[in-house]
Biopython code that builds the backbone (N, CA, C, O; Angstrom):
import numpy as np
from Bio.PDB.StructureBuilder import StructureBuilder

atoms = [
    (1, "MET", "N", (-28.510, -18.527, -27.374)),
    (1, "MET", "CA", (-27.396, -20.245, -26.420)),
    (1, "MET", "C", (-26.593, -18.503, -26.012)),
    (1, "MET", "O", (-26.216, -17.585, -26.741)),
    (2, "THR", "N", (-26.609, -18.733, -24.236)),
    (2, "THR", "CA", (-26.026, -18.461, -23.760)),
    (2, "THR", "C", (-24.569, -18.989, -23.452)),
    (2, "THR", "O", (-24.415, -20.146, -23.058)),
    (3, "MET", "N", (-23.070, -17.787, -23.708)),
    (3, "MET", "CA", (-21.851, -18.265, -24.095)),
    (3, "MET", "C", (-21.447, -19.382, -21.895)),
    (3, "MET", "O", (-21.768, -19.058, -20.752)),
    (4, "ARG", "N", (-20.990, -20.095, -22.230)),
    (4, "ARG", "CA", (-20.193, -20.416, -20.436)),
    (4, "ARG", "C", (-19.328, -21.145, -20.334)),
    (4, "ARG", "O", (-19.352, -22.268, -20.838)),
    (5, "VAL", "N", (-18.237, -20.623, -19.575)),
    (5, "VAL", "CA", (-16.859, -20.876, -20.332)),
    (5, "VAL", "C", (-16.619, -23.044, -19.821)),
    (5, "VAL", "O", (-17.099, -24.020, -19.243)),
    (6, "GLY", "N", (-15.328, -22.411, -20.776)),
    (6, "GLY", "CA", (-15.755, -23.397, -20.637)),
    (6, "GLY", "C", (-15.690, -24.421, -22.580)),
    (6, "GLY", "O", (-15.195, -25.489, -22.941)),
    (7, "MET", "N", (-16.575, -23.183, -23.380)),
    (7, "MET", "CA", (-17.501, -23.905, -24.346)),
    (7, "MET", "C", (-16.923, -23.376, -25.740)),
    (7, "MET", "O", (-16.798, -22.181, -26.009)),
    (8, "VAL", "N", (-16.597, -24.411, -26.568)),
    (8, "VAL", "CA", (-16.280, -24.230, -27.681)),
    (8, "VAL", "C", (-16.847, -23.355, -28.617)),
    (8, "VAL", "O", (-18.060, -23.328, -28.827)),
    (9, "VAL", "N", (-15.695, -22.336, -29.433)),
    (9, "VAL", "CA", (-15.965, -21.292, -29.975)),
    (9, "VAL", "C", (-15.765, -21.424, -31.443)),
    (9, "VAL", "O", (-14.819, -22.044, -31.929)),
    (10, "ARG", "N", (-16.287, -21.083, -31.832)),
    (10, "ARG", "CA", (-15.771, -20.478, -33.490)),
    (10, "ARG", "C", (-16.006, -18.924, -34.117)),
    (10, "ARG", "O", (-16.912, -18.337, -34.709)),
    (11, "SER", "N", (-14.808, -18.648, -33.688)),
    (11, "SER", "CA", (-14.643, -17.248, -34.754)),
    (11, "SER", "C", (-15.176, -16.506, -36.495)),
    (11, "SER", "O", (-15.300, -16.515, -37.720)),
    (12, "ILE", "N", (-15.233, -16.250, -35.877)),
    (12, "ILE", "CA", (-16.408, -15.936, -37.954)),
    (12, "ILE", "C", (-16.463, -14.386, -37.791)),
    (12, "ILE", "O", (-17.432, -13.651, -37.980)),
    (13, "ALA", "N", (-15.045, -14.020, -37.348)),
    (13, "ALA", "CA", (-14.774, -12.452, -37.251)),
    (13, "ALA", "C", (-13.441, -11.844, -37.572)),
    (13, "ALA", "O", (-13.127, -12.467, -38.586)),
    (14, "GLY", "N", (-12.910, -11.386, -37.433)),
    (14, "GLY", "CA", (-11.254, -10.820, -37.897)),
    (14, "GLY", "C", (-10.369, -11.033, -38.405)),
    (14, "GLY", "O", (-10.547, -10.976, -39.622)),
    (15, "LYS", "N", (-8.777, -11.431, -37.956)),
    (15, "LYS", "CA", (-7.845, -12.580, -38.005)),
    (15, "LYS", "C", (-8.095, -13.457, -37.749)),
    (15, "LYS", "O", (-7.459, -14.248, -38.445)),
    (16, "ASP", "N", (-8.845, -14.045, -36.952)),
    (16, "ASP", "CA", (-8.727, -15.541, -36.465)),
    (16, "ASP", "C", (-9.536, -15.797, -37.482)),
    (16, "ASP", "O", (-8.798, -16.443, -38.225)),
    (17, "CYS", "N", (-10.673, -15.710, -38.063)),
    (17, "CYS", "CA", (-12.194, -15.930, -39.055)),
    (17, "CYS", "C", (-11.446, -17.847, -39.037)),
    (17, "CYS", "O", (-10.331, -18.365, -39.105)),
    (18, "GLY", "N", (-13.107, -18.379, -38.881)),
    (18, "GLY", "CA", (-12.585, -19.784, -39.182)),
    (18, "GLY", "C", (-12.504, -20.519, -37.866)),
    (18, "GLY", "O", (-13.180, -21.431, -37.392)),
    (19, "ARG", "N", (-11.217, -19.673, -37.319)),
    (19, "ARG", "CA", (-10.638, -21.158, -36.705)),
    (19, "ARG", "C", (-11.770, -21.288, -34.984)),
    (19, "ARG", "O", (-12.831, -20.738, -34.690)),
    (20, "TYR", "N", (-10.771, -22.392, -34.114)),
    (20, "TYR", "CA", (-12.598, -22.664, -33.031)),
    (20, "TYR", "C", (-10.705, -22.868, -31.892)),
    (20, "TYR", "O", (-9.593, -23.394, -31.936)),
    (21, "SER", "N", (-11.678, -21.906, -30.977)),
    (21, "SER", "CA", (-11.045, -21.443, -29.480)),
    (21, "SER", "C", (-12.267, -21.812, -28.258)),
    (21, "SER", "O", (-13.429, -22.119, -28.523)),
    (22, "VAL", "N", (-11.576, -21.674, -26.633)),
    (22, "VAL", "CA", (-12.253, -22.473, -25.691)),
    (22, "VAL", "C", (-12.772, -20.497, -24.893)),
    (22, "VAL", "O", (-12.490, -19.303, -25.002)),
    (23, "VAL", "N", (-13.477, -21.264, -24.302)),
    (23, "VAL", "CA", (-13.780, -19.286, -23.873)),
    (23, "VAL", "C", (-13.247, -19.656, -22.663)),
    (23, "VAL", "O", (-13.233, -20.706, -22.021)),
    (24, "VAL", "N", (-12.638, -18.112, -22.438)),
    (24, "VAL", "CA", (-11.921, -18.352, -21.229)),
    (24, "VAL", "C", (-12.666, -18.233, -20.003)),
    (24, "VAL", "O", (-12.963, -19.191, -19.289)),
    (25, "SER", "N", (-12.967, -16.991, -19.772)),
    (25, "SER", "CA", (-14.416, -15.798, -19.224)),
    (25, "SER", "C", (-14.837, -14.870, -20.046)),
    (25, "SER", "O", (-14.326, -14.295, -21.007)),
    (26, "CYS", "N", (-16.491, -14.784, -19.179)),
    (26, "CYS", "CA", (-17.546, -13.958, -19.737)),
    (26, "CYS", "C", (-17.795, -13.060, -19.507)),
    (26, "CYS", "O", (-18.786, -13.056, -18.777)),
    (27, "LEU", "N", (-17.273, -11.730, -19.819)),
    (27, "LEU", "CA", (-17.987, -10.410, -19.864)),
    (27, "LEU", "C", (-18.943, -9.256, -20.735)),
    (27, "LEU", "O", (-19.272, -9.500, -21.896)),
    (28, "ASP", "N", (-19.104, -8.751, -20.463)),
    (28, "ASP", "CA", (-20.098, -8.302, -20.621)),
    (28, "ASP", "C", (-20.102, -7.708, -22.339)),
    (28, "ASP", "O", (-19.273, -7.109, -23.024)),
    (29, "GLY", "N", (-20.795, -7.970, -22.459)),
    (29, "GLY", "CA", (-20.990, -8.362, -24.300)),
    (29, "GLY", "C", (-20.280, -8.486, -25.004)),
    (29, "GLY", "O", (-20.227, -7.896, -26.083)),
    (30, "CYS", "N", (-18.962, -9.910, -24.274)),
    (30, "CYS", "CA", (-17.309, -10.097, -25.245)),
    (30, "CYS", "C", (-17.302, -11.175, -23.750)),
    (30, "CYS", "O", (-17.764, -11.181, -22.610)),
    (31, "VAL", "N", (-16.294, -12.177, -24.818)),
    (31, "VAL", "CA", (-15.537, -12.773, -24.698)),
    (31, "VAL", "C", (-14.289, -13.416, -24.121)),
    (31, "VAL", "O", (-13.236, -13.140, -24.697)),
    (32, "MET", "N", (-14.255, -13.996, -23.374)),
    (32, "MET", "CA", (-11.955, -14.166, -23.979)),
    (32, "MET", "C", (-12.064, -14.798, -23.553)),
    (32, "MET", "O", (-12.528, -15.154, -22.469)),
    (33, "ILE", "N", (-11.191, -15.488, -25.162)),
    (33, "ILE", "CA", (-10.830, -16.745, -26.033)),
    (33, "ILE", "C", (-9.579, -17.769, -25.652)),
    (33, "ILE", "O", (-9.210, -17.394, -24.539)),
    (34, "CYS", "N", (-8.958, -18.620, -25.968)),
    (34, "CYS", "CA", (-7.627, -19.145, -26.286)),
    (34, "CYS", "C", (-8.080, -19.972, -27.217)),
    (34, "CYS", "O", (-9.184, -20.219, -27.703)),
    (35, "ASP", "N", (-6.719, -20.441, -27.400)),
    (35, "ASP", "CA", (-6.300, -21.120, -28.793)),
    (35, "ASP", "C", (-5.599, -22.373, -27.680)),
    (35, "ASP", "O", (-6.276, -23.384, -27.493)),
    (36, "GLY", "N", (-4.925, -22.307, -27.333)),
    (36, "GLY", "CA", (-3.367, -22.749, -27.145)),
    (36, "GLY", "C", (-2.420, -23.414, -28.035)),
    (36, "GLY", "O", (-2.296, -24.638, -28.000)),
    (37, "LYS", "N", (-1.765, -22.703, -28.806)),
    (37, "LYS", "CA", (-1.150, -21.732, -29.596)),
    (37, "LYS", "C", (-1.262, -20.232, -29.718)),
    (37, "LYS", "O", (-0.914, -19.572, -28.738)),
    (38, "HIS", "N", (-1.688, -19.630, -30.756)),
    (38, "HIS", "CA", (-1.404, -17.724, -31.454)),
    (38, "HIS", "C", (-2.436, -17.863, -30.047)),
    (38, "HIS", "O", (-2.179, -19.042, -29.806)),
    (39, "ARG", "N", (-3.211, -17.550, -29.195)),
    (39, "ARG", "CA", (-3.749, -17.483, -28.156)),
    (39, "ARG", "C", (-3.234, -18.373, -26.357)),
    (39, "ARG", "O", (-3.583, -19.525, -26.098)),
    (40, "ARG", "N", (-2.680, -17.796, -25.715)),
    (40, "ARG", "CA", (-2.542, -18.752, -24.597)),
    (40, "ARG", "C", (-3.754, -18.218, -23.766)),
    (40, "ARG", "O", (-4.664, -17.404, -23.921)),
    (41, "LEU", "N", (-3.191, -19.310, -22.555)),
    (41, "LEU", "CA", (-4.478, -19.192, -21.282)),
    (41, "LEU", "C", (-3.920, -17.591, -20.431)),
    (41, "LEU", "O", (-4.340, -16.708, -19.683)),
    (42, "ALA", "N", (-3.034, -17.903, -20.976)),
    (42, "ALA", "CA", (-1.895, -16.451, -20.149)),
    (42, "ALA", "C", (-2.223, -14.800, -20.969)),
    (42, "ALA", "O", (-1.941, -13.623, -20.741)),
    (43, "ALA", "N", (-2.595, -15.185, -21.484)),
    (43, "ALA", "CA", (-3.262, -13.991, -22.146)),
    (43, "ALA", "C", (-4.312, -13.836, -23.980)),
    (43, "ALA", "O", (-4.281, -13.352, -25.111)),
    (44, "PRO", "N", (-5.051, -14.631, -23.076)),
    (44, "PRO", "CA", (-6.320, -14.776, -23.438)),
    (44, "PRO", "C", (-6.641, -13.761, -24.510)),
    (44, "PRO", "O", (-5.744, -12.919, -24.561)),
    (45, "LYS", "N", (-7.843, -13.492, -25.598)),
    (45, "LYS", "CA", (-7.959, -12.776, -26.833)),
    (45, "LYS", "C", (-9.383, -12.736, -26.197)),
    (45, "LYS", "O", (-9.936, -13.697, -25.662)),
    (46, "ARG", "N", (-10.223, -10.662, -26.427)),
    (46, "ARG", "CA", (-11.019, -10.837, -26.345)),
    (46, "ARG", "C", (-12.361, -10.089, -27.040)),
    (46, "ARG", "O", (-12.612, -8.918, -27.324)),
    (47, "LYS", "N", (-13.162, -11.480, -27.182)),
    (47, "LYS", "CA", (-13.958, -11.084, -28.155)),
    (47, "LYS", "C", (-15.449, -11.022, -28.505)),
    (47, "LYS", "O", (-16.046, -12.064, -28.232)),
    (48, "ASN", "N", (-16.116, -10.143, -28.991)),
    (48, "ASN", "CA", (-17.195, -9.183, -29.254)),
    (48, "ASN", "C", (-17.885, -11.397, -29.200)),
    (48, "ASN", "O", (-17.489, -12.500, -29.577)),
    (49, "LEU", "N", (-18.933, -10.838, -28.545)),
    (49, "LEU", "CA", (-20.380, -12.432, -29.208)),
    (49, "LEU", "C", (-20.943, -12.037, -29.865)),
    (49, "LEU", "O", (-21.964, -12.693, -30.072)),
    (50, "ARG", "N", (-20.807, -10.866, -30.614)),
    (50, "ARG", "CA", (-20.844, -10.964, -32.502)),
    (50, "ARG", "C", (-20.380, -11.218, -32.995)),
    (50, "ARG", "O", (-20.517, -11.120, -34.214)),
    (51, "HIS", "N", (-19.386, -11.789, -32.351)),
    (51, "HIS", "CA", (-18.246, -12.251, -33.785)),
    (51, "HIS", "C", (-16.886, -14.033, -33.940)),
    (51, "HIS", "O", (-15.791, -14.224, -34.469)),
    (52, "VAL", "N", (-18.058, -15.059, -32.975)),
    (52, "VAL", "CA", (-17.839, -15.819, -32.206)),
    (52, "VAL", "C", (-19.671, -17.102, -32.875)),
    (52, "VAL", "O", (-20.663, -16.598, -33.402)),
    (53, "GLU", "N", (-19.580, -17.953, -32.715)),
    (53, "GLU", "CA", (-20.531, -18.671, -32.965)),
    (53, "GLU", "C", (-19.815, -19.904, -31.956)),
    (53, "GLU", "O", (-18.672, -20.046, -31.519)),
    (54, "PRO", "N", (-20.678, -20.452, -31.864)),
    (54, "PRO", "CA", (-21.119, -21.586, -29.714)),
    (54, "PRO", "C", (-21.219, -23.071, -30.816)),
    (54, "PRO", "O", (-21.802, -23.410, -31.846)),
    (55, "THR", "N", (-20.587, -23.433, -30.173)),
    (55, "THR", "CA", (-20.543, -25.172, -30.425)),
    (55, "THR", "C", (-21.623, -25.871, -29.369)),
    (55, "THR", "O", (-22.217, -25.320, -28.443)),
    (56, "ASP", "N", (-21.702, -27.529, -29.884)),
    (56, "ASP", "CA", (-22.669, -27.697, -28.759)),
    (56, "ASP", "C", (-21.222, -28.776, -27.191)),
    (56, "ASP", "O", (-21.383, -29.469, -26.187)),
    (57, "GLU", "N", (-20.301, -28.349, -27.808)),
    (57, "GLU", "CA", (-19.010, -28.592, -27.059)),
    (57, "GLU", "C", (-18.536, -28.062, -25.472)),
    (57, "GLU", "O", (-18.332, -26.863, -25.282)),
    (58, "ILE", "N", (-18.462, -28.558, -24.924)),
    (58, "ILE", "CA", (-17.995, -28.087, -23.390)),
    (58, "ILE", "C", (-16.763, -28.305, -23.259)),
    (58, "ILE", "O", (-16.709, -29.485, -22.912)),
    (59, "ALA", "N", (-15.528, -27.825, -23.330)),
    (59, "ALA", "CA", (-14.206, -28.419, -22.015)),
    (59, "ALA", "C", (-14.432, -28.987, -20.965)),
    (59, "ALA", "O", (-14.817, -28.181, -20.119)),
    (60, "PRO", "N", (-14.362, -30.285, -20.505)),
    (60, "PRO", "CA", (-13.915, -30.430, -19.254)),
    (60, "PRO", "C", (-13.530, -29.554, -18.684)),
    (60, "PRO", "O", (-13.491, -28.374, -19.030)),
    (61, "ASP", "N", (-13.139, -30.127, -17.560)),
    (61, "ASP", "CA", (-12.886, -28.806, -16.326)),
    (61, "ASP", "C", (-11.144, -29.581, -16.370)),
    (61, "ASP", "O", (-10.764, -28.894, -15.422)),
    (62, "CYS", "N", (-10.476, -30.029, -16.555)),
    (62, "CYS", "CA", (-9.195, -29.823, -16.459)),
    (62, "CYS", "C", (-8.260, -28.930, -17.932)),
    (62, "CYS", "O", (-7.087, -28.757, -18.263)),
    (63, "MET", "N", (-9.406, -28.624, -18.369)),
    (63, "MET", "CA", (-8.612, -27.947, -19.085)),
    (63, "MET", "C", (-7.896, -26.243, -18.800)),
    (63, "MET", "O", (-8.211, -25.098, -19.127)),
    (64, "THR", "N", (-6.668, -26.961, -17.925)),
    (64, "THR", "CA", (-6.044, -25.576, -17.315)),
    (64, "THR", "C", (-4.049, -25.456, -17.512)),
    (64, "THR", "O", (-3.047, -25.276, -16.822)),
    (65, "SER", "N", (-4.557, -25.765, -19.297)),
    (65, "SER", "CA", (-2.157, -26.320, -19.705)),
    (65, "SER", "C", (-3.306, -25.824, -21.162)),
    (65, "SER", "O", (-4.528, -25.884, -21.303)),
    (66, "ASP", "N", (-1.857, -25.210, -22.305)),
    (66, "ASP", "CA", (-2.489, -25.118, -23.221)),
    (66, "ASP", "C", (-1.922, -26.323, -23.408)),
    (66, "ASP", "O", (-2.147, -27.112, -22.490)),
    (67, "ARG", "N", (-1.463, -26.603, -24.020)),
    (67, "ARG", "CA", (-1.446, -28.119, -24.440)),
    (67, "ARG", "C", (-2.690, -28.987, -24.161)),
    (67, "ARG", "O", (-2.889, -29.774, -25.086)),
    (68, "ALA", "N", (-3.977, -29.113, -22.720)),
    (68, "ALA", "CA", (-4.615, -29.556, -23.430)),
    (68, "ALA", "C", (-6.083, -28.749, -23.959)),
    (68, "ALA", "O", (-7.159, -29.271, -24.251)),
    (69, "VAL", "N", (-5.600, -26.916, -23.966)),
    (69, "VAL", "CA", (-7.241, -26.738, -25.756)),
    (69, "VAL", "C", (-5.968, -27.501, -25.829)),
    (69, "VAL", "O", (-5.913, -28.406, -24.997)),
    (70, "ARG", "N", (-4.781, -27.362, -26.711)),
    (70, "ARG", "CA", (-4.803, -27.802, -28.907)),
    (70, "ARG", "C", (-4.973, -28.934, -28.835)),
    (70, "ARG", "O", (-5.456, -29.367, -29.881)),
    (71, "LYS", "N", (-4.747, -29.983, -27.780)),
    (71, "LYS", "CA", (-5.819, -31.174, -27.934)),
    (71, "LYS", "C", (-6.053, -31.016, -28.340)),
    (71, "LYS", "O", (-5.784, -30.622, -29.475)),
    (72, "LEU", "N", (-7.421, -31.310, -27.323)),
    (72, "LEU", "CA", (-9.219, -30.521, -28.182)),
    (72, "LEU", "C", (-9.787, -29.594, -29.163)),
    (72, "LEU", "O", (-10.900, -29.766, -29.659)),
    (73, "LEU", "N", (-9.134, -28.763, -29.397)),
    (73, "LEU", "CA", (-9.756, -28.445, -30.699)),
    (73, "LEU", "C", (-9.102, -28.631, -31.919)),
    (73, "LEU", "O", (-9.259, -27.851, -32.858)),
    (74, "TRP", "N", (-8.204, -29.849, -31.978)),
    (74, "TRP", "CA", (-7.576, -30.765, -32.929)),
    (74, "TRP", "C", (-8.226, -30.755, -34.307)),
    (74, "TRP", "O", (-7.966, -30.257, -35.402)),
    (75, "LYS", "N", (-9.842, -32.047, -33.423)),
    (75, "LYS", "CA", (-10.097, -32.244, -34.285)),
    (75, "LYS", "C", (-11.622, -31.126, -35.010)),
    (75, "LYS", "O", (-12.450, -31.216, -35.916)),
    (76, "TYR", "N", (-11.496, -30.796, -34.639)),
    (76, "TYR", "CA", (-11.944, -28.478, -35.477)),
    (76, "TYR", "C", (-11.327, -27.966, -36.037)),
    (76, "TYR", "O", (-11.766, -27.428, -37.053)),
    (77, "ASN", "N", (-10.089, -27.859, -35.715)),
    (77, "ASN", "CA", (-9.167, -27.210, -36.140)),
    (77, "ASN", "C", (-9.111, -27.963, -37.232)),
    (77, "ASN", "O", (-9.309, -27.451, -38.334)),
    (78, "PHE", "N", (-8.802, -29.445, -37.074)),
    (78, "PHE", "CA", (-6.992, -29.413, -38.402)),
    (78, "PHE", "C", (-8.023, -31.067, -38.810)),
    (78, "PHE", "O", (-7.214, -31.925, -39.162)),
    (79, "GLY", "N", (-9.751, -31.718, -38.834)),
    (79, "GLY", "CA", (-9.419, -32.289, -38.744)),
    (79, "GLY", "C", (-10.411, -33.273, -40.368)),
    (79, "GLY", "O", (-10.663, -32.739, -41.449)),
    (80, "LYS", "N", (-10.706, -34.551, -40.016)),
    (80, "LYS", "CA", (-11.181, -34.426, -41.534)),
    (80, "LYS", "C", (-12.570, -33.878, -42.757)),
    (80, "LYS", "O", (-12.824, -33.938, -43.960)),
    (81, "ASP", "N", (-13.187, -33.327, -41.418)),
    (81, "ASP", "CA", (-14.823, -32.851, -41.807)),
    (81, "ASP", "C", (-14.379, -31.415, -42.132)),
    (81, "ASP", "O", (-15.499, -30.978, -41.866)),
    (82, "ASN", "N", (-13.670, -30.258, -42.497)),
    (82, "ASN", "CA", (-13.761, -29.226, -42.394)),
    (82, "ASN", "C", (-13.438, -29.340, -44.320)),
    (82, "ASN", "O", (-13.401, -28.315, -45.001)),
]
sb = StructureBuilder()
sb.init_structure("model")
sb.init_model(0)
sb.init_chain("A")
sb.init_seg("    ")
for serial, (resi, resn, name, xyz) in enumerate(atoms, 1):
    if name == "N":
        sb.init_residue(resn, " ", resi, " ")
    sb.init_atom(name, np.array(xyz, "f"), 0.0, 1.0, " ", f" {name:<3s}", serial, name[0])
structure = sb.get_structure()
């Protein structure tokens, strides 16, 4: 599966292992991700493609604030399914 801007991904390596984030941009062999709290939209984290696992959900185009990103990721990070 190819990475796209707005895709929800789960980190599988690093200090943020197990946390969900949104892809902000795609670069050569890596993606820039943010979660709205630890990594803000203003300063996204660069992550290797091998260290993230994509989900089926794509964030809507209205993801323009950290609050909207946190609200979207709430069910992944803190939902009852985890």
